[in-house]
N, C-alpha and C positions, 0 to 999 in steps of 0.2 A: 697473538693472532687469534687464538681460540676464543679469548674473551671478546675480541672485536666481532667475531662471527656470531657469538652468542648474543651480544647486545643488538647487533643488526637484525638477527632473526627475531628477537623479541619485539623490536620496533616494527618489523614487517607484520608480525601477528597482530600487533595493536592497530596498525594501519588497515588491516583486513577487517577488523571489527570497528565500524564507524561509531562515533560517540552518539548517544541517544539523548543528548541534552535537549531539554524542552519538550520531549515526548513523554507522555505518561505511560504507565504499564499497559493500560487499555489501548492506547494509540498504537503502541508497538505490537500488541496482540492482534489488532485489527489489520495492520499491514502484513503481519505474518500469516494471518488467515487468508487474506486476499492472494498472497503468494502461492498458497497450497490448498485452496478451498476444495478443489476437485478430489482430494484424497479422503474427504469425509464421506461417510456413508449417507445415502439419502439425499434429499433436496437441500440446496444451499440455504434456503429460508429456515428450514428446521435446524440446520447446523448453527445458524446465526442465533436462533432462540436458545439452543442448548448451551452454546459457548459464551454468549454475551448477555443473555437474559434481557433482550430487547427485541422489538418488532423489526422486521426487515426494513420497513419504511424509515424508522429511526436510525437503524444501522447505516443505511445509504445516506441519510442526512449527515451523520457523523463522518462517514467516509469521504463524502464530497468536501466537507470543510477541512478534513485532515489533509487531503491531497493538494490543497491550495497552500498549505503551510510550508515554509522553507525548511523547517526541521525535518519534515517527512521526506522532502526531496533529498536532504543530506543523508538521511538514514538509509533509504533504498531508492536511488535515482532511477534505475531501470523500471521498477514496479510503478513508481509514482508517475513517471512519464507515460508509461503504457496506459495506466488508468485515466490520465488526463486526455490522451489521444482518443480512447474509447468514449469518454464522456463528450468530447467535442464532436465526434462523429455522430453520436446519438442526437445531440442538439441540432446539428446540421440537418439530419434526416427528419427530425421533428418539424423544424422550420420549413423545410422543403414541402413536407406533406401539407402543412397549413397553407402554404402559398400555391399549392397545386403544381409544384415543379418536380420533374422526375430527376432523381439523382443517380 
């Protein structure tokens, strides 16, 4: 019975760590950064430059492409869904401003 518990706890630990198949190390680091970016000192843009050696504009281009990938959704569903919701809300607000509609 102990061996059954040990194997089931091992598989539970493996289930808690989702497979990162299809995501590069950089993609995983970007998702991790988005999960905890407020913990970095200073402005987010400066932390992006320090950690990823890319401009904030390029970072957001990569991030937007990344959150559309099913591998990212499988890796961290709550974060990816939240980022998608925020992006959709910004797009709606931008469209409403262009059309002169109050949201």
